[in-house]
N, C-alpha and C positions, 0 to 999 in steps of 0.2 A: 289478772287483777291490776288495775290502774288506781294509784292512790292519790295523785295529785292532778292539778289542772294541767301542769307542764307535761305529765306523763300521757294524758288524754290527748293534748295537742300534738305531741311528738308522734303517737301512733296514728293519728289521722294524717299527718304529713307522710309518714312512712307508707301508709296504705296508698295514698294517692300517687306517690313517687315510685312505688314498687314496680310498675311496668318499665320504667326507665332504668331502675336499679337492676332489673333482670335482663337488661340488654334488648328489650323488645321494641321500644320506641324512644326517640331522643327527648321527647317531652310528654308529660301526662296528657297534654291537650291533643296529642295524636293518638292516644289509646281508643281503640274502637268500642270499648265498653263504657260503662257509666262512670264518670268522674265529675264531681261538682265541688266548686270552691264556695259555692253559696250555702248558707247555713239553714235555708228554709226553701227547699225546692222539690218539686214532685215530677216524677217520670211515670209515664203510662206506655206500656208496650203491649202489642198483640202477641198472642201465643204463636210461635213459629208453625208453619204448615208441616215441617219435618220433625222427626223425633217424638213428638208428643201425639197421643192417640186423640183424634178429633172428637171421638165419642167418650173420651175419659173424663175423669172427675175434676180436672184442673180447669179453672176458669179461662175464657177465651181472651181475657185482658188482665194484666197485673199492674199494680201501682206501687211505686217505690217512693216513700216519703223520706226525704232527708231533713232531719231536724237539728237544731242546734244542741249540742250536749250541754249539761248544766255546769259549764266551766267559766272561769273569769266573769262573774257576774257584774263586775264593775265596767266591763267593756261593752259597747253596743256591738251590733252584728258586723258593721263595717270594720270596726277596730279589730275584732276577733278575726275576721276574715283576712285582714292584713297580717296579723301574726302568723295565721295558717299559711298564707301565700309565702311569707319569709321562710318559714320552716320547710316548705316544700321546695323552694328554690335552693336551700342549702343541701337537701337530700339530692336533688337533680344535679347540682354542681358536683357533689362527690361521686355520684354515679357516672357522670360523664368523664370525669377525671380517672376513675377506676377503669373504664372502658378504654380510654386513651392509653393508660399504662399498660394494659393487656393487649393493646393493638387490636381491639375488636370493633366490629361495626355493629350498629343497631339493626335489627331485623327489619323493622318498619311495620306499619299497620297492615299493609296488603300481605305481607308474609305471615303475619299473626292470623289473619283471616283465612289464609289457605290451609292452615294446619287442621288436621283431623280433630274433631271434638273429643275423641276417645284416644288420641295419641298419648304416648308416654315418653319422658325424656330418655335418651340414649345414654346419658351419663348421670351419675349421682353426686349429690353434694355431701361433703363430710358432715356429720352430726357432732358439732362440738360447742354449740352455743347453749346457754342456760335454757331451762324450760320456758316455753312461751306462756305458761300460766301466770307469770308475774313479770310485768314490765315496769319496774320502778327504778328510777335512776339514782335516788339518793339512798345511801347505804343504810342509815338508820330505819328509814321507811321500808326498805327491802327486807331488812331483818324482820321487822314487824309483820310485814305482809307474808313472809314465809312461815313465821309463827302462827299467824291467823289461819293460813291454809293447812298447816299440820294439825292444828286444833280442829278444824272442820273435818279433815280425814278421820281423826280419831272419833269425834262424835258420830259421824256418818257410819264408820264401820261398827261401832257399838250398836247403833240402831239397826243396822243391817243384820248383824248377828241375832239381835232380839226378834226381828221379824222373821228371819229363817227359822228360829226356834219356835215359831207359831204365834208370837205376840203381834197380831195384825193391827193393833191399835198403837202400835209404836210411833212416836213422833220423830220424824227424821230432822237433821240439823237444817236450819234456814240456808237456803241456797240449793237444796236438793230439788230435783224436778222429777215429775212423774212421766213415764213414757207410755203409760197405759191409757 
């Protein structure tokens, strides 16, 4: 749950800078995956020859459309992109500083590409951060977001109990999705 324009921009920057924060590449530009600072871009890629069944139901080509989120309506695309670039650079500086303090080197894009697609880390990270369901920086907005989420859970569990009891016309809380 992201409640403000600042929260959305911060998560965009976090996502783009994450390969650097993880010690994989020195800059997001080096990341061999999809990274875009443009707010309207389209990537099309062919299905790989390996791993996917050539006779399977997946299309032979996939397209990823990167669109501008509905934030900072007063800014044009270039201005918003500049704000995003500044936030990314801050994350990258912090990541590089942390790597230097730990006397660690970045793995590099070639090392990333050599890893097995199904590999698992040999170490674990401690779980001590807040739930990723809510990423709101301002305290009052965070309290409201937690309250809203708890309200959703209560409404969902009530509807779920009704549905389990046989009331198949039960209306679930807005935000619930069907997997059927």
